[in-house]
C-alpha atoms as a printed R data frame, in Angstrom:
    type eleno elety resid chain resno       x      y       z
1   ATOM     1    CA   UNK     A     1 103.321 68.561 147.703
2   ATOM     2    CA   UNK     A     2 102.571 68.297 143.988
3   ATOM     3    CA   UNK     A     3 104.171 65.238 142.361
4   ATOM     4    CA   UNK     A     4 106.319 66.269 139.427
5   ATOM     5    CA   UNK     A     5 104.769 65.025 136.188
6   ATOM     6    CA   UNK     A     6 108.201 64.801 134.601
7   ATOM     7    CA   UNK     A     7 111.839 65.253 135.506
8   ATOM     8    CA   UNK     A     8 114.242 67.854 134.203
9   ATOM     9    CA   UNK     A     9 118.003 67.805 134.323
10  ATOM    10    CA   UNK     A    10 120.240 70.802 133.483
11  ATOM    11    CA   UNK     A    11 123.427 68.983 134.407
12  ATOM    12    CA   UNK     A    12 124.664 68.823 130.804
13  ATOM    13    CA   UNK     A    13 123.647 72.463 130.224
14  ATOM    14    CA   UNK     A    14 125.277 74.062 133.274
15  ATOM    15    CA   UNK     A    15 128.574 72.223 133.114
16  ATOM    16    CA   UNK     A    16 131.221 71.617 130.455
17  ATOM    17    CA   UNK     A    17 132.386 73.997 127.776
18  ATOM    18    CA   UNK     A    18 128.856 74.642 126.461
19  ATOM    19    CA   UNK     A    19 127.504 76.033 129.673
20  ATOM    20    CA   UNK     A    20 126.826 79.713 130.121
21  ATOM    21    CA   UNK     A    21 129.046 81.425 132.703
22  ATOM    22    CA   UNK     A    22 127.772 80.719 136.214
23  ATOM    23    CA   UNK     A    23 127.402 84.401 136.933
24  ATOM    24    CA   UNK     A    24 125.269 84.918 133.845
25  ATOM    25    CA   UNK     A    25 122.958 82.026 134.756
26  ATOM    26    CA   UNK     A    26 122.692 83.208 138.358
27  ATOM    27    CA   UNK     A    27 121.695 86.727 137.137
28  ATOM    28    CA   UNK     A    28 119.028 85.262 134.837
29  ATOM    29    CA   UNK     A    29 117.781 82.953 137.623
30  ATOM    30    CA   UNK     A    30 117.503 85.938 139.972
31  ATOM    31    CA   UNK     A    31 115.503 87.827 137.363
32  ATOM    32    CA   UNK     A    32 113.272 84.768 136.976
33  ATOM    33    CA   UNK     A    33 112.285 85.174 140.615
34  ATOM    34    CA   UNK     A    34 110.573 88.421 139.842
35  ATOM    35    CA   UNK     A    35 108.922 86.867 136.743
36  ATOM    36    CA   UNK     A    36 107.644 84.032 138.987
37  ATOM    37    CA   UNK     A    37 106.241 86.526 141.450
38  ATOM    38    CA   UNK     A    38 104.445 88.212 138.575
39  ATOM    39    CA   UNK     A    39 103.050 84.839 137.462
40  ATOM    40    CA   UNK     A    40 101.752 84.086 140.963
41  ATOM    41    CA   UNK     A    41 100.086 87.455 141.108
42  ATOM    42    CA   UNK     A    42  98.396 86.746 137.769
43  ATOM    43    CA   UNK     A    43  97.032 83.463 139.146
44  ATOM    44    CA   UNK     A    44  95.839 85.168 142.357
45  ATOM    45    CA   UNK     A    45  94.050 88.006 140.591
46  ATOM    46    CA   UNK     A    46  92.879 86.065 137.548
47  ATOM    47    CA   UNK     A    47  94.738 88.451 135.356
48  ATOM    48    CA   UNK     A    48  96.090 85.704 133.038
49  ATOM    49    CA   UNK     A    49  93.088 83.627 132.002
50  ATOM    50    CA   UNK     A    50  95.293 80.732 130.805
51  ATOM    51    CA   UNK     A    51  96.227 79.906 134.418
52  ATOM    52    CA   UNK     A    52  92.613 79.206 135.291
53  ATOM    53    CA   UNK     A    53  91.853 76.955 132.388
54  ATOM    54    CA   UNK     A    54  93.053 73.626 133.801
55  ATOM    55    CA   UNK     A    55  90.715 73.868 136.822
56  ATOM    56    CA   UNK     A    56  87.552 74.690 134.747
57  ATOM    57    CA   UNK     A    57  84.796 72.163 134.104
58  ATOM    58    CA   UNK     A    58  81.889 74.119 132.717
59  ATOM    59    CA   UNK     A    59  83.400 74.442 129.250
60  ATOM    60    CA   UNK     A    60  84.186 70.713 129.134
61  ATOM    61    CA   UNK     A    61  80.514 69.918 129.758
62  ATOM    62    CA   UNK     A    62  79.597 72.134 126.775
63  ATOM    63    CA   UNK     A    63  82.308 70.428 124.641
64  ATOM    64    CA   UNK     A    64  81.132 66.940 125.653
65  ATOM    65    CA   UNK     A    65  77.531 67.757 124.668
66  ATOM    66    CA   UNK     A    66  78.641 69.013 121.271
67  ATOM    67    CA   UNK     A    67  80.978 66.030 120.736
68  ATOM    68    CA   UNK     A    68  78.114 63.679 121.431
69  ATOM    69    CA   UNK     A    69  75.996 65.480 118.850
70  ATOM    70    CA   UNK     A    70  78.641 64.854 116.146
71  ATOM    71    CA   UNK     A    71  79.156 61.139 116.714
72  ATOM    72    CA   UNK     A    72  76.862 60.250 113.790
73  ATOM    73    CA   UNK     A    73  79.175 61.910 111.215
74  ATOM    74    CA   UNK     A    74  81.723 59.901 109.257
75  ATOM    75    CA   UNK     A    75  84.259 62.783 109.097
76  ATOM    76    CA   UNK     A    76  84.885 65.890 111.196
77  ATOM    77    CA   UNK     A    77  87.142 68.383 109.430
78  ATOM    78    CA   UNK     A    78  88.686 70.924 111.763
79  ATOM    79    CA   UNK     A    79  89.318 74.232 110.021
80  ATOM    80    CA   UNK     A    80  91.696 76.739 111.543
81  ATOM    81    CA   UNK     A    81  95.230 77.989 111.219
82  ATOM    82    CA   UNK     A    82  98.140 78.456 113.571
83  ATOM    83    CA   UNK     A    83  97.127 78.134 117.244
84  ATOM    84    CA   UNK     A    84  93.587 77.226 116.193
85  ATOM    85    CA   UNK     A    85  94.882 74.020 114.715
86  ATOM    86    CA   UNK     A    86  98.396 73.071 115.901
87  ATOM    87    CA   UNK     A    87  97.365 72.220 119.459
88  ATOM    88    CA   UNK     A    88  94.663 69.923 118.292
89  ATOM    89    CA   UNK     A    89  97.059 68.307 115.844
90  ATOM    90    CA   UNK     A    90  99.445 67.587 118.650
91  ATOM    91    CA   UNK     A    91  96.704 65.654 120.391
92  ATOM    92    CA   UNK     A    92  96.240 63.316 117.447
93  ATOM    93    CA   UNK     A    93  99.095 61.165 118.676
94  ATOM    94    CA   UNK     A    94  96.782 59.998 121.475
95  ATOM    95    CA   UNK     A    95  93.800 59.317 119.161
96  ATOM    96    CA   UNK     A    96  91.660 56.432 120.443
97  ATOM    97    CA   UNK     A    97  88.402 56.722 118.578
98  ATOM    98    CA   UNK     A    98  88.250 55.721 114.946
99  ATOM    99    CA   UNK     A    99  84.885 57.296 114.199
100 ATOM   100    CA   UNK     A   100  84.265 60.005 113.326
101 ATOM   101    CA   UNK     A   101  87.503 60.464 111.481
102 ATOM   102    CA   UNK     A   102  88.916 63.756 112.739
103 ATOM   103    CA   UNK     A   103  91.064 65.641 110.132
104 ATOM   104    CA   UNK     A   104  92.854 68.945 110.444
105 ATOM   105    CA   UNK     A   105  92.917 71.317 107.475
106 ATOM   106    CA   UNK     A   106  95.052 74.272 108.362
107 ATOM   107    CA   UNK     A   107  97.062 75.285 105.325
108 ATOM   108    CA   UNK     A   108  94.730 76.812 102.734
109 ATOM   109    CA   UNK     A   109  96.440 75.246  99.688
110 ATOM   110    CA   UNK     A   110  93.862 75.529  96.892
111 ATOM   111    CA   UNK     A   111  94.697 72.174  95.383
112 ATOM   112    CA   UNK     A   112  94.672 70.290  98.658
113 ATOM   113    CA   UNK     A   113  91.403 71.877  99.816
114 ATOM   114    CA   UNK     A   114  89.702 71.259  96.490
115 ATOM   115    CA   UNK     A   115  90.810 67.603  96.656
116 ATOM   116    CA   UNK     A   116  89.485 67.305 100.196
117 ATOM   117    CA   UNK     A   117  86.084 68.736  99.328
118 ATOM   118    CA   UNK     A   118  85.950 66.282  96.454
119 ATOM   119    CA   UNK     A   119  86.989 63.364  98.647
120 ATOM   120    CA   UNK     A   120  84.548 63.986 101.507
121 ATOM   121    CA   UNK     A   121  81.176 62.406 101.618
122 ATOM   122    CA   UNK     A   122  79.756 65.820 102.275
123 ATOM   123    CA   UNK     A   123  76.411 64.711 103.658
124 ATOM   124    CA   UNK     A   124  78.355 62.824 106.345
125 ATOM   125    CA   UNK     A   125  80.923 65.502 107.012
126 ATOM   126    CA   UNK     A   126  80.900 68.094 109.828
127 ATOM   127    CA   UNK     A   127  83.147 71.165 109.882
128 ATOM   128    CA   UNK     A   128  84.480 72.669 113.096
129 ATOM   129    CA   UNK     A   129  85.726 76.199 112.289
130 ATOM   130    CA   UNK     A   130  88.022 77.821 114.865
131 ATOM   131    CA   UNK     A   131  89.129 81.434 114.874
132 ATOM   132    CA   UNK     A   132  89.685 83.483 117.995
133 ATOM   133    CA   UNK     A   133  89.008 86.765 116.269
134 ATOM   134    CA   UNK     A   134  86.383 85.396 113.913
135 ATOM   135    CA   UNK     A   135  88.095 87.255 111.067
136 ATOM   136    CA   UNK     A   136  90.821 84.895 109.959
137 ATOM   137    CA   UNK     A   137  90.775 85.067 106.152
138 ATOM   138    CA   UNK     A   138  92.086 81.585 105.554
139 ATOM   139    CA   UNK     A   139  89.521 79.945 107.798
140 ATOM   140    CA   UNK     A   140  86.674 82.065 106.445
141 ATOM   141    CA   UNK     A   141  87.500 81.024 102.927
142 ATOM   142    CA   UNK     A   142  87.474 77.380 103.884
143 ATOM   143    CA   UNK     A   143  84.131 77.809 105.683
144 ATOM   144    CA   UNK     A   144  82.468 79.651 102.830
145 ATOM   145    CA   UNK     A   145  83.737 77.210 100.156
146 ATOM   146    CA   UNK     A   146  82.741 74.281 102.347
147 ATOM   147    CA   UNK     A   147  79.220 75.686 102.711
148 ATOM   148    CA   UNK     A   148  79.020 76.197  98.962
149 ATOM   149    CA   UNK     A   149  80.157 72.598  98.356
150 ATOM   150    CA   UNK     A   150  77.551 71.304 100.745
151 ATOM   151    CA   UNK     A   151  74.732 73.157  99.118
152 ATOM   152    CA   UNK     A   152  75.879 71.973  95.685
153 ATOM   153    CA   UNK     A   153  75.783 68.410  97.074
154 ATOM   154    CA   UNK     A   154  72.142 68.878  97.995
155 ATOM   155    CA   UNK     A   155  72.492 69.610 101.724
156 ATOM   156    CA   UNK     A   156  69.454 71.663 102.796
157 ATOM   157    CA   UNK     A   157  70.316 72.357 106.414
158 ATOM   158    CA   UNK     A   158  73.759 73.776 106.762
159 ATOM   159    CA   UNK     A   159  73.571 74.249 110.529
160 ATOM   160    CA   UNK     A   160  73.890 70.531 111.067
161 ATOM   161    CA   UNK     A   161  77.257 70.570 109.355
162 ATOM   162    CA   UNK     A   162  79.036 73.376 111.190
163 ATOM   163    CA   UNK     A   163  80.304 74.104 114.711
164 ATOM   164    CA   UNK     A   164  81.970 77.445 115.210
165 ATOM   165    CA   UNK     A   165  84.459 78.261 117.942
166 ATOM   166    CA   UNK     A   166  85.116 81.996 118.227
167 ATOM   167    CA   UNK     A   167  85.057 84.841 120.736
168 ATOM   168    CA   UNK     A   168  81.573 85.826 121.964
169 ATOM   169    CA   UNK     A   169  81.266 88.996 119.960
170 ATOM   170    CA   UNK     A   170  80.293 90.127 116.473
171 ATOM   171    CA   UNK     A   171  82.643 88.935 113.754
172 ATOM   172    CA   UNK     A   172  82.367 87.506 110.211
173 ATOM   173    CA   UNK     A   173  82.614 83.922 111.479
174 ATOM   174    CA   UNK     A   174  80.106 84.465 114.223
175 ATOM   175    CA   UNK     A   175  77.856 86.129 111.654
176 ATOM   176    CA   UNK     A   176  78.076 83.076 109.385
177 ATOM   177    CA   UNK     A   177  77.175 80.797 112.326
178 ATOM   178    CA   UNK     A   178  74.178 82.925 113.209
179 ATOM   179    CA   UNK     A   179  73.053 83.156 109.595
180 ATOM   180    CA   UNK     A   180  72.646 79.402 109.362
181 ATOM   181    CA   UNK     A   181  71.787 78.704 112.949
182 ATOM   182    CA   UNK     A   182  75.017 76.704 113.659
183 ATOM   183    CA   UNK     A   183  76.273 75.863 117.096
184 ATOM   184    CA   UNK     A   184  78.653 78.442 118.551
185 ATOM   185    CA   UNK     A   185  81.124 77.663 121.349
186 ATOM   186    CA   UNK     A   186  83.114 80.376 123.072
187 ATOM   187    CA   UNK     A   187  86.834 80.895 122.547
188 ATOM   188    CA   UNK     A   188  88.088 82.516 125.761
189 ATOM   189    CA   UNK     A   189  88.662 86.250 125.336
190 ATOM   190    CA   UNK     A   190  91.884 86.273 127.356
191 ATOM   191    CA   UNK     A   191  93.632 83.234 125.857
192 ATOM   192    CA   UNK     A   192  95.566 83.668 122.571
193 ATOM   193    CA   UNK     A   193  95.385 81.050 119.888
194 ATOM   194    CA   UNK     A   194  98.891 79.603 120.473
195 ATOM   195    CA   UNK     A   195  97.987 79.174 124.203
196 ATOM   196    CA   UNK     A   196  94.502 77.775 123.559
197 ATOM   197    CA   UNK     A   197  95.103 73.994 123.356
198 ATOM   198    CA   UNK     A   198  93.640 73.308 126.770
199 ATOM   199    CA   UNK     A   199  90.543 75.321 126.043
200 ATOM   200    CA   UNK     A   200  87.542 74.488 123.841
201 ATOM   201    CA   UNK     A   201  89.935 74.764 120.886
202 ATOM   202    CA   UNK     A   202  91.690 71.531 121.857
203 ATOM   203    CA   UNK     A   203  88.994 70.005 124.038
204 ATOM   204    CA   UNK     A   204  86.327 69.458 121.317
205 ATOM   205    CA   UNK     A   205  88.666 67.763 118.798
206 ATOM   206    CA   UNK     A   206  90.260 65.832 121.647
207 ATOM   207    CA   UNK     A   207  86.890 64.462 122.822
208 ATOM   208    CA   UNK     A   208  85.948 63.468 119.254
209 ATOM   209    CA   UNK     A   209  89.265 61.541 119.088
210 ATOM   210    CA   UNK     A   210  88.467 59.680 122.317
211 ATOM   211    CA   UNK     A   211  90.921 61.526 124.589
212 ATOM   212    CA   UNK     A   212  90.407 61.957 128.327
213 ATOM   213    CA   UNK     A   213  90.505 65.745 128.258
214 ATOM   214    CA   UNK     A   214  90.110 65.981 132.024
215 ATOM   215    CA   UNK     A   215  93.400 64.145 132.385
216 ATOM   216    CA   UNK     A   216  94.987 66.509 129.897
217 ATOM   217    CA   UNK     A   217  93.998 69.380 132.110
218 ATOM   218    CA   UNK     A   218  94.988 67.509 135.243
219 ATOM   219    CA   UNK     A   219  98.491 67.172 133.908
220 ATOM   220    CA   UNK     A   220  98.581 70.890 133.037
221 ATOM   221    CA   UNK     A   221  97.391 71.694 136.516
222 ATOM   222    CA   UNK     A   222 100.126 69.535 138.072
223 ATOM   223    CA   UNK     A   223 102.820 71.341 136.013
224 ATOM   224    CA   UNK     A   224 101.283 74.705 136.865
225 ATOM   225    CA   UNK     A   225 101.276 73.926 140.653
226 ATOM   226    CA   UNK     A   226 104.794 72.682 140.480
227 ATOM   227    CA   UNK     A   227 105.950 76.076 139.197
228 ATOM   228    CA   UNK     A   228 103.721 78.260 141.375
229 ATOM   229    CA   UNK     A   229 104.591 76.365 144.547
230 ATOM   230    CA   UNK     A   230 108.374 76.281 143.903
231 ATOM   231    CA   UNK     A   231 110.418 77.750 146.646
232 ATOM   232    CA   UNK     A   232 113.032 79.121 144.299
233 ATOM   233    CA   UNK     A   233 113.231 79.615 140.513
234 ATOM   234    CA   UNK     A   234 115.709 76.669 140.398
235 ATOM   235    CA   UNK     A   235 112.916 74.427 141.686
236 ATOM   236    CA   UNK     A   236 110.492 75.568 138.921
237 ATOM   237    CA   UNK     A   237 111.348 73.845 135.560
238 ATOM   238    CA   UNK     A   238 109.708 76.580 133.517
239 ATOM   239    CA   UNK     A   239 111.677 79.289 135.328
240 ATOM   240    CA   UNK     A   240 115.024 77.552 135.290
241 ATOM   241    CA   UNK     A   241 114.505 76.763 131.628
242 ATOM   242    CA   UNK     A   242 113.724 80.357 130.817
243 ATOM   243    CA   UNK     A   243 116.794 81.436 132.783
244 ATOM   244    CA   UNK     A   244 119.011 79.030 130.912
245 ATOM   245    CA   UNK     A   245 117.736 80.303 127.522
246 ATOM   246    CA   UNK     A   246 118.180 83.958 128.769
247 ATOM   247    CA   UNK     A   247 121.717 83.425 130.015
248 ATOM   248    CA   UNK     A   248 122.805 81.789 126.722
249 ATOM   249    CA   UNK     A   249 121.133 84.588 124.729
250 ATOM   250    CA   UNK     A   250 122.949 87.172 126.847
251 ATOM   251    CA   UNK     A   251 126.223 85.563 125.835
252 ATOM   252    CA   UNK     A   252 125.300 85.606 122.146
253 ATOM   253    CA   UNK     A   253 125.007 81.787 122.062
254 ATOM   254    CA   UNK     A   254 121.286 81.288 121.374
255 ATOM   255    CA   UNK     A   255 120.576 81.641 117.719
256 ATOM   256    CA   UNK     A   256 118.247 78.624 117.894
257 ATOM   257    CA   UNK     A   257 116.696 76.301 120.436
258 ATOM   258    CA   UNK     A   258 116.161 72.705 119.466
259 ATOM   259    CA   UNK     A   259 113.448 70.404 120.774
260 ATOM   260    CA   UNK     A   260 114.416 66.796 120.230
261 ATOM   261    CA   UNK     A   261 111.837 64.195 121.499
262 ATOM   262    CA   UNK     A   262 112.668 60.518 121.241
263 ATOM   263    CA   UNK     A   263 109.091 59.419 120.750
264 ATOM   264    CA   UNK     A   264 106.878 59.335 117.660
265 ATOM   265    CA   UNK     A   265 103.969 60.451 119.876
266 ATOM   266    CA   UNK     A   266 105.705 63.795 120.260
267 ATOM   267    CA   UNK     A   267 106.608 64.335 116.611
268 ATOM   268    CA   UNK     A   268 103.626 66.616 115.858
269 ATOM   269    CA   UNK     A   269 103.969 68.321 119.300
270 ATOM   270    CA   UNK     A   270 107.029 70.025 117.843
271 ATOM   271    CA   UNK     A   271 104.939 71.977 115.365
272 ATOM   272    CA   UNK     A   272 102.765 73.375 118.144
273 ATOM   273    CA   UNK     A   273 105.845 74.276 120.254
274 ATOM   274    CA   UNK     A   274 107.595 76.053 117.356
275 ATOM   275    CA   UNK     A   275 104.664 78.431 116.843
276 ATOM   276    CA   UNK     A   276 104.428 79.060 120.577
277 ATOM   277    CA   UNK     A   277 108.043 80.025 120.953
278 ATOM   278    CA   UNK     A   278 108.574 81.932 117.635
279 ATOM   279    CA   UNK     A   279 105.385 83.984 117.677
280 ATOM   280    CA   UNK     A   280 105.723 84.791 121.354
281 ATOM   281    CA   UNK     A   281 109.396 85.827 121.497
282 ATOM   282    CA   UNK     A   282 110.589 86.911 118.092
283 ATOM   283    CA   UNK     A   283 110.326 90.621 118.706
284 ATOM   284    CA   UNK     A   284 112.415 93.814 118.972
285 ATOM   285    CA   UNK     A   285 115.381 92.215 117.211
286 ATOM   286    CA   UNK     A   286 115.489 89.470 119.829
287 ATOM   287    CA   UNK     A   287 114.596 85.776 119.892
288 ATOM   288    CA   UNK     A   288 115.859 82.359 118.942
289 ATOM   289    CA   UNK     A   289 114.642 80.201 116.080
290 ATOM   290    CA   UNK     A   290 112.815 77.089 117.349
291 ATOM   291    CA   UNK     A   291 113.851 73.869 115.618
292 ATOM   292    CA   UNK     A   292 111.927 70.668 116.095
293 ATOM   293    CA   UNK     A   293 113.510 67.277 115.246
294 ATOM   294    CA   UNK     A   294 112.756 63.638 116.063
295 ATOM   295    CA   UNK     A   295 114.893 60.945 117.579
296 ATOM   296    CA   UNK     A   296 116.425 58.655 116.789
297 ATOM   297    CA   UNK     A   297 115.816 59.336 113.036
298 ATOM   298    CA   UNK     A   298 117.267 62.846 112.984
299 ATOM   299    CA   UNK     A   299 120.555 61.588 114.287
300 ATOM   300    CA   UNK     A   300 120.971 60.578 110.691
301 ATOM   301    CA   UNK     A   301 120.130 63.981 109.234
302 ATOM   302    CA   UNK     A   302 120.781 66.728 111.769
303 ATOM   303    CA   UNK     A   303 123.251 65.564 114.459
304 ATOM   304    CA   UNK     A   304 126.292 66.306 112.293
305 ATOM   305    CA   UNK     A   305 125.237 69.954 112.001
306 ATOM   306    CA   UNK     A   306 124.283 70.125 115.638
307 ATOM   307    CA   UNK     A   307 127.609 68.722 116.843
308 ATOM   308    CA   UNK     A   308 130.054 70.481 114.471
309 ATOM   309    CA   UNK     A   309 128.112 73.488 113.261
310 ATOM   310    CA   UNK     A   310 127.963 77.052 114.616
311 ATOM   311    CA   UNK     A   311 127.357 75.959 118.244
312 ATOM   312    CA   UNK     A   312 124.746 78.634 119.043
313 ATOM   313    CA   UNK     A   313 121.866 76.422 120.138
314 ATOM   314    CA   UNK     A   314 120.336 74.862 123.279
315 ATOM   315    CA   UNK     A   315 119.277 71.269 122.894
316 ATOM   316    CA   UNK     A   316 116.293 69.888 124.840
317 ATOM   317    CA   UNK     A   317 116.116 66.139 124.584
318 ATOM   318    CA   UNK     A   318 112.766 64.598 125.648
319 ATOM   319    CA   UNK     A   319 112.778 60.931 126.520
320 ATOM   320    CA   UNK     A   320 110.121 58.456 127.678
321 ATOM   321    CA   UNK     A   321 110.334 55.076 129.321
322 ATOM   322    CA   UNK     A   322 111.308 52.856 126.368
323 ATOM   323    CA   UNK     A   323 113.875 50.543 127.940
324 ATOM   324    CA   UNK     A   324 112.573 46.975 127.835
325 ATOM   325    CA   UNK     A   325 109.745 47.865 125.476
326 ATOM   326    CA   UNK     A   326 108.929 46.664 121.965
327 ATOM   327    CA   UNK     A   327 109.905 43.615 119.916
328 ATOM   328    CA   UNK     A   328 113.106 41.793 120.886
329 ATOM   329    CA   UNK     A   329 115.847 40.641 118.550
330 ATOM   330    CA   UNK     A   330 116.155 36.794 118.510
331 ATOM   331    CA   UNK     A   331 119.468 35.878 120.149
332 ATOM   332    CA   UNK     A   332 120.436 33.004 117.936
333 ATOM   333    CA   UNK     A   333 120.049 34.815 114.658
334 ATOM   334    CA   UNK     A   334 121.763 37.972 115.970
335 ATOM   335    CA   UNK     A   335 124.724 35.925 117.208
336 ATOM   336    CA   UNK     A   336 125.054 34.063 113.865
337 ATOM   337    CA   UNK     A   337 125.274 37.471 112.135
338 ATOM   338    CA   UNK     A   338 127.882 38.731 114.526
339 ATOM   339    CA   UNK     A   339 125.433 41.151 116.189
340 ATOM   340    CA   UNK     A   340 125.973 40.154 119.738
341 ATOM   341    CA   UNK     A   341 125.329 43.694 120.955
342 ATOM   342    CA   UNK     A   342 121.774 43.430 119.620
343 ATOM   343    CA   UNK     A   343 121.077 39.850 120.792
344 ATOM   344    CA   UNK     A   344 118.039 39.783 123.046
345 ATOM   345    CA   UNK     A   345 117.681 43.482 123.065
346 ATOM   346    CA   UNK     A   346 114.343 45.216 122.524
347 ATOM   347    CA   UNK     A   347 113.795 48.087 120.192
348 ATOM   348    CA   UNK     A   348 113.132 50.364 123.182
349 ATOM   349    CA   UNK     A   349 116.551 49.475 124.530
350 ATOM   350    CA   UNK     A   350 118.133 50.892 121.337
351 ATOM   351    CA   UNK     A   351 116.048 54.096 121.496
352 ATOM   352    CA   UNK     A   352 117.023 54.551 125.165
353 ATOM   353    CA   UNK     A   353 120.678 54.055 124.377
354 ATOM   354    CA   UNK     A   354 120.660 56.363 121.406
355 ATOM   355    CA   UNK     A   355 118.991 59.159 123.337
356 ATOM   356    CA   UNK     A   356 121.588 59.003 126.023
357 ATOM   357    CA   UNK     A   357 124.359 58.728 123.453
358 ATOM   358    CA   UNK     A   358 123.109 61.858 121.590
359 ATOM   359    CA   UNK     A   359 123.024 63.837 124.848
360 ATOM   360    CA   UNK     A   360 126.599 62.859 125.684
361 ATOM   361    CA   UNK     A   361 127.861 63.454 122.137
362 ATOM   362    CA   UNK     A   362 126.483 66.963 122.153
363 ATOM   363    CA   UNK     A   363 127.735 67.691 125.623
364 ATOM   364    CA   UNK     A   364 131.262 66.415 124.932
365 ATOM   365    CA   UNK     A   365 131.415 68.783 121.937
366 ATOM   366    CA   UNK     A   366 130.479 71.878 123.869
367 ATOM   367    CA   UNK     A   367 126.742 71.931 123.249
368 ATOM   368    CA   UNK     A   368 124.426 72.672 126.195
369 ATOM   369    CA   UNK     A   369 121.861 69.916 126.655
370 ATOM   370    CA   UNK     A   370 118.701 69.938 128.824
371 ATOM   371    CA   UNK     A   371 117.033 66.621 129.458
372 ATOM   372    CA   UNK     A   372 113.317 66.095 130.124
373 ATOM   373    CA   UNK     A   373 112.010 62.631 130.889
374 ATOM   374    CA   UNK     A   374 108.322 61.493 130.926
375 ATOM   375    CA   UNK     A   375 107.168 58.175 132.168
376 ATOM   376    CA   UNK     A   376 104.921 57.861 129.104
377 ATOM   377    CA   UNK     A   377 103.046 59.965 126.591
378 ATOM   378    CA   UNK     A   378  99.415 59.998 127.648
379 ATOM   379    CA   UNK     A   379  96.902 62.753 128.265
380 ATOM   380    CA   UNK     A   380  98.266 63.627 131.770
381 ATOM   381    CA   UNK     A   381 101.843 63.862 130.696
382 ATOM   382    CA   UNK     A   382 101.114 65.667 127.437
383 ATOM   383    CA   UNK     A   383  99.050 68.230 129.255
384 ATOM   384    CA   UNK     A   384 101.897 68.730 131.722
385 ATOM   385    CA   UNK     A   385 104.431 69.175 128.943
386 ATOM   386    CA   UNK     A   386 102.255 71.690 127.150
387 ATOM   387    CA   UNK     A   387 101.728 73.781 130.301
388 ATOM   388    CA   UNK     A   388 105.493 73.594 130.998
389 ATOM   389    CA   UNK     A   389 106.370 75.063 127.576
390 ATOM   390    CA   UNK     A   390 103.687 77.702 127.761
391 ATOM   391    CA   UNK     A   391 104.910 78.837 131.161
392 ATOM   392    CA   UNK     A   392 108.572 78.724 130.063
393 ATOM   393    CA   UNK     A   393 107.684 80.920 127.030
394 ATOM   394    CA   UNK     A   394 105.764 83.410 129.148
395 ATOM   395    CA   UNK     A   395 108.595 83.638 131.664
396 ATOM   396    CA   UNK     A   396 111.171 83.995 128.916
397 ATOM   397    CA   UNK     A   397 109.157 86.900 127.518
398 ATOM   398    CA   UNK     A   398 109.274 88.573 130.893
399 ATOM   399    CA   UNK     A   399 113.049 88.142 131.073
400 ATOM   400    CA   UNK     A   400 113.515 89.480 127.567
401 ATOM   401    CA   UNK     A   401 111.250 92.447 128.135
402 ATOM   402    CA   UNK     A   402 108.867 91.543 125.292
403 ATOM   403    CA   UNK     A   403 105.184 90.892 125.228
404 ATOM   404    CA   UNK     A   404 104.786 87.085 124.778
405 ATOM   405    CA   UNK     A   405 101.050 87.493 123.926
406 ATOM   406    CA   UNK     A   406 100.974 89.755 120.819
407 ATOM   407    CA   UNK     A   407 102.012 89.103 117.228
408 ATOM   408    CA   UNK     A   408 102.509 92.487 115.406
409 ATOM   409    CA   UNK     A   409 104.417 90.800 112.550
410 ATOM   410    CA   UNK     A   410 101.538 88.424 111.807
411 ATOM   411    CA   UNK     A   411  99.051 91.255 111.902
412 ATOM   412    CA   UNK     A   412 101.084 93.309 109.448
413 ATOM   413    CA   UNK     A   413 101.062 90.409 106.993
414 ATOM   414    CA   UNK     A   414  97.293 90.039 107.276
415 ATOM   415    CA   UNK     A   415  96.737 93.700 106.454
416 ATOM   416    CA   UNK     A   416  98.895 93.512 103.402
417 ATOM   417    CA   UNK     A   417  97.245 90.333 102.179
418 ATOM   418    CA   UNK     A   418  93.817 91.879 102.437
419 ATOM   419    CA   UNK     A   419  95.064 94.918 100.487
420 ATOM   420    CA   UNK     A   420  96.464 92.766  97.741
421 ATOM   421    CA   UNK     A   421  93.190 90.780  97.471
422 ATOM   422    CA   UNK     A   422  91.224 94.023  97.206
423 ATOM   423    CA   UNK     A   423  93.544 95.257  94.475
424 ATOM   424    CA   UNK     A   424  92.916 92.038  92.482
């Protein structure tokens, strides 16, 4: 039996005044059984390429070879937007290697990008450009302006300064790579950008930052097996989580879904999760707005709204083992100041207590709360958490009757932007 990489409790979501009606949750859970059967069939037939990524090794060997070739650079700038960048950014919390310095440049702000090009020691800078389609305008502009800056700095051999990750077919980005002889690595054809963190898209930056990418995938595999091998949807965290969201939505009580980790190492993770949920499920007049906050700090900025506001959100609190961790408050000084409740306590004790207090505060005020607990934030557990949320999103799409893999709204915006550029 697969050991669960994390624990999930729905106790504070399925009881109390904030819970969906039991009949509504049971209906959603029953529907999740069919969605789980579909997921198992996709794994069996290979129809959903994402499910086979954690067990692959060939692409990691290619990523390792390329990472080794880039060790001599002082800076590696990762160029990409959305899913081509957010997953890699989420991995930065586990950064171990200081050299090369890996930076992510996703938002094409003209002032920030100009400043970065000016700041780089360009002769010691390598650019990894990532675009699934190979036609992403923002990334192409960054690539072309970076190449121009390199040439103006006296670089004669551009191919040494670029690695391109894109699908293995003709595209503008692939054409650029071929025109200068730069290394090309394949973006899987069947894995969308927002689901690509476990592929080459996250693997190459992860290796450059010193991460154990095999463990990242091992955690993802453990989470996947936990879901696929579950006897019932209630035993599969991704399925029960999707059913909970679906039941609340059916009652008109899911305008937003809030991810609230109590760990700095998961702060950037929230940005990746927000794109995953929003771009996958905001369709056909349906969906819930994903909100990412951080504990304990956002108790002092958001908790008031969450407790006493509209009350149309599900709260997912993510905790790690902090109790007994961190610096301790000296007893004598705390006692002299009348702070007996802090005397001898460690910072992790406070974080643990505040996480539990937030969960109870929300629950007592009629807010449904799901609790996820990780032993720690490392490659294994982060990979498991990523796979959990990807599966939950896919299953929620099945329950909603929407395609969790397309993004027609994004595509419409791209078409209009190109039209406006052409018009001047």
